[in-house]
N, C-alpha and C positions, 0 to 999 in steps of 0.2 A: 742149581735149584730149579731153574726154568724148565730144563729138560725133564727133570724128575716130575715136576708138577704137570707137564704136558702128558707124560706117560701115565701118571696117576689118573688124570681126567679121561684119557683114552681107554684105560682098562676098567673104568668104574662100571660095576654091575650091581644094581640094588638087590638082586637075588642071590649074590655071592659075595657077602661081606666078610671082612676079616675081624679077628678079635681086636686088632689095633684100631680099626674103624669104630667099633662099638665103644672103646675106651675114649677115643678123641676123634670125632668125625670132621673137625673143623679144618685141618689141613687139606682133606679131600674136597670139602666144600669150596675152599679158596681156589684150589686148582681147577675145579669145575667152573666157577664164576669167571676165572681169568681165561680159560682155554676152551670151554664147551658149555657156555651158559644155558643153551638149549640142547641138552645132551640126549641123543637117541640111544636108548638102551637095547640090549640084545633081544628083548621080548617085543620090541617095536613101539614101546611107549616112550614118552619124553620126560626128562627130569629138569626142572627149572630152578636156577639158583640166584638170579638177580632180583633185587628188590622191585625194580620198576616192572619187570615181567610178572612177578607175583601179584602186584597191585592191579595190573591189567587183567589177569585171569580172575581175580576175586571180584572185580567190578563189572566184567563183561559176562553177565549171567546167561545171556542168549547164546554166546559162543562156547562158554565153558560151563557145562552142566554139572550139578552136584548129584544127580540121580545115578545110583550105583547098580541098577538092575543088570545092565549088560556086563559090567565089569565083575560083579560078585557071583553071577550065575555059575560060571565054570569053577569058581573057587569053592563055593559053599554048597552047590546043588540045591535040592529041595529040602532045606534044613531049617531048624530054628534060628541058626545064625544068619542065614540068608533073609529070613523073614524080618529079623530084628534090624539088621544093617541096611535094609531097603525101606524100612518104615519110619525110622527115627528121624527127628527134625534135621539133623546135620546132613543127612544123605538124601535130601529131597529138594526139588525146585519149587518155586511158587506155582500154583496157589496153595499146595499142601503145606509147604514150609511157612508161608505167611500166616496161615490159619493157626497152626500150633504155636508159632513164635509169639503171636499177639496175645494168646491166652497166658503163656508163661511169663511174658514181660510184664503183664499186669500185676503179677505177684512179686516181681523183682524191681518195682519202681524205686526211685531214690528214697522216698519216704519209708517204704517197707524195709529196705536195706538198712537205713539209719536206725530203725527200730530194733534191728537184730544186734546192734553193737554191744549193748550192755550184757546180753546173754553170751555173746562171743567172748567178751572179756572175762566173764566168770568161768567159762569153759576153759580158756587158755590158762588162767591163773590156777584153776584146779589141777590141770595137767602139770603145771610147773611145780605146784606144791608136792605132787606125787613124785616128780623127778628129783626134787630136793632130798628125798629120803633114801635115794639110791647111790651106791658107789659107782656103778656103771650104768649107762643109759643107752638104749637103742633109739636113736633119734627119730627114725621113721615110725616104728611101732608105738613108741611111747608118746610121740608128739605129732609129727607131720601128718601121718595118716589118720590119727584120732580126731583131728579138728574137722576136716571136710565131711567125714562120715557122719558126725554129729550134726553139722550144719545142714547138710542136705537131708539127713534123716528128719530134722526138725521141719524143714520146708515141706516135706511130704507127710509130716506127722507120723512117721514110722515109730511104733512103741520101742522104747529103749531096749527091752529084753528080746526084741526081734531083729536087732541090727547086726548080730554076730556074723552072718554069712555075707554081708554086703560087700566087704572089701575083696574077699576071694572071688565072688561072682564077677565083680568089676574087672579084676585083673585077668580073669579067664576070658571074658568077652572082648575086652580091648586087646588082649594079647593075640587074639585071632585076626586082628587087623594088620598084623605084620605082613610085609611083602611075601614071605614064604613061611608057611606053617607046617608042622609035622602032623601026622594023623592023631597023635596024642593031644596036641594043642587044639586041633579041630574038635575032638571028642570032648575035651574039657570045656571049651567055649560053648559048644552046643548044649551040653548038660547044664551049664550055668544059665543060659537063656531059658531053658525048659523049667528049671527050678525057680528061677526068678519070676517067670510068668505065673507059675502055680501059686507062689506066695502072693504076688500082686492081685491075683483074682480074688483071694480072700480079703486082702486089705481094702480093695475097691468096694467089695460087697458090704463090708463093715462101714465104710465111709459114706456110702449111699444111704445106709440105714441111719447113720448119725453124722451129718455133715459138719465140717469144721468152718472156720472163718475164711472165706475165699480171698480176703485181703492178705492173708498170711500163709494159708494152706494151699500149696500149688495143686495138690491132688484134688481137693474139693473144687478148686477153680476149673480144673480140666474137666471134671465130671459135670459140673453145672454148666460150663460152656457147651459141653456135648448135649446136655438135656434141654437147656432153656433158649437155645438159639442166640446166645450172647454174641457169637461170632458171625453176625450178619446172616443168620439163618443156617450157617454151615454147622455140621456136627462132626465131631471126632467119632470114628468107628471104635468099637471095643478094642480092636487090634492096635489102632493108633494110640489110644489112651494108654494101654499097658506098655507098649514099646517105648513111648516117650517118657514114661516114668522110669524105665530102665535107663534110657539115655540120660535123663537128668541126674540120676544117682551116679552113673559112671562118669559123665563129663565133669560134674562138680567135684568128684572125688579124686580121680587120678591126677588131673592137671594141677590142682591146688596142693596136693601132697608133694608133687614134684617141685612146685614153686617154693614151698617152705624148705624142703630138704636141700634142693640145689642152692637156694639162697644162703642158708647157714653154712653149707660146705664151702661155697665160693668165697664167703667172707674169711674163712680160715686160710684160704690160699692167697688172700690179699689183706694181710694184717694191718696195713696202713689205712685201707678203706674201712676195715672193721672198727679200728679205733676212731676214725673220723665219724662213723655213724653212732658210736657210743657217746662221743663228745657232742655230736650235733644230732640228737634224735629227731629233730624237725625235718631231717633229710629222708625220713623213712619212705615217703611217697615216691620220690625220684629214685631211691634205692631199689624199691620193689620193681619199678619200671625197668631199671638196668638189669636186675636179676632175670626178669622175663625176657629181655633182649639177649643177654649174654649166654644164658643156658635155658633156651626156650623149652618149657614143659612138653609142648606138642611140637615136634620137629617137622612133620610132614603132613600135607593135605593132598587131596586128590580131586581131579576133575575129568570129565569126558568131553572132548571137543565135538561139538554138534554142527559146526560150520567151519570151513577152512580158516585158519588163523596164521598170521605171519608174525614171529617174534625174533628179534636179533637176526633178521635176514633169512630165517628158516621157516619154510611153509609146513604146517602140520595139518593133515587132512581130517575131515570129519570122521568120527568113529575111533579117534586115537585117544588112549588114556594118557593123562598127564599127572605127574607128581610135582607138587609145589613144595619146595624145600624151605621151610620157614627158618630153620636153623642157619642156613646159608644166607638167606636174604637179610636176616637180622645182624649179619656181620659184613654187609656190603659197604665198602668204603665210599661208594658213590652216594650213599645215604647217611652213613655214620662216620664222622671223622675219627681216625685212629680206632677202628672197630674192635681190635683185639684187646684194647685197654678196658678194664673194668672200672667204671667211674660212677659212683653212687649219686653224683649230682648232675649227670649228663642231661643236657636239655638243649634243643628239643630231642625227643626220643620217640619217634613215630614208628615203633617196632610193630611187627606183625604177629606177635605171640597169640593175639586173640583174633587174627585174621582182619579183614576189613570188608566193607560193602555189606550186601544183604545178609551174608552169613556170619557177620562179626559176632563173636561169642555173646550169647544172651546173658550169661552170668558173670561177665567180666568185672562189673563193679563189686559184686560179692566176693569174687576171687581176690581182687585188689585189697578189699577190707580185711579178709582173712589173713592174707599174706602180711599186711602192715601190722596188724595186731599181734599175730603170732611171732613174727621175727623181732619186732621192737620190744615186746615184753620178755621174750627169751633173752635177748641181749642185756636188758636192764637187770634181769634176775641172775644171769650166769655169764658175765662179761668175759670170764677167762676160760670158757669151755674149750676143750681140745679133742682131737680124734684119739680114740683108745685102740685103734686098729685100722686096717684098710677098709674103706667103704666098698660095698658090693653094688655094682651097677645092675639095673634091671635087665640088661641083655637084650634090649629092644632098640630099634632104630626110630620108630614112629613117636614113642613117648620116652623122653629122656629123664631119667630119675634114678634114685637109689632104692634098692630093696632093703639094705641095712646100712646104718651108719653108727658104729660103736663110738660112744663119747664118754668123757669124764667132765663133770660140771662143777663139782665141789672142790675147787682149787684155791 
């Protein structure tokens, strides 16, 4: 096994992944952690898999930059995808990152999120009512993806009859972040950004004419922050405003869909833990944290080294791209005892599913609330749900989730 693991680590190439890896990347991640925790890939970049190394990278913002202009220029050229992925909050360093994050966080305060709970419960219960009328259920389309689209749509106050394209746009734009993309994926992602921008221009124009409540409406808050100098006299440009609206819709949608889908499928693989959660619903908060750790919705992050860094005895020069493997770090035995065990009461559980440091996910409290309400109420309503066929994975390495999960619930 040791020899095989060493060989697996030695031959690993993020740009040449196998179907077996997409189905289950964790044996490869374990081999890398044990044998090549700072792995130099054939393209000259580095791949990090140990928990402590990821924390160092997340917190050392001066050495590890989030700015993606140098990395994305050869990948996307002068395109809408390049403009989007180099303007949005997550791919910027301070002060641009700080300015936008502060505006968004004002609308995601604990009080604001607590106020969303009654509407979220009504949304989930309505979806469960609809599911109860069906013999066969598609867990992602009928439930997991429907929740965050509505929640983020509400945050930006997107009219309900205009939300149809949001999921497809999101999948196309985020799919273009994969390590290797085809010309078709590039074209699809580029068109999605273009169409999204065109839609948002009309939405912003309408909101400027008729503002919403900035305490609850993130779009109004971003517009007013841009116009009234709320952010210490700093202003968002029109480009920053539009692209960060796209970022909010995408980031809040894909990862929460994966949390709910991954969580409910994982429970089916661990029937004792599923029964434990049904018997002790008060464990839902720690259960959600374990779902985030065990099957992290977002498996990879990226940084650019801007000053020489040494990790695990390996020096990485300035100008080197680095991939942070969240999925590997969240199963590091140095941080998590018995990390391959799924334990809904695991504590402490300082996973990195939301990152850490300055770039820690701005919407993590909302994602946790969505996951807890969705999964707990689904289990209470359909405790005997089962798979009605083989789930289909999304076929991506960066975002781990399912495209389809056929289920039966009325048993």
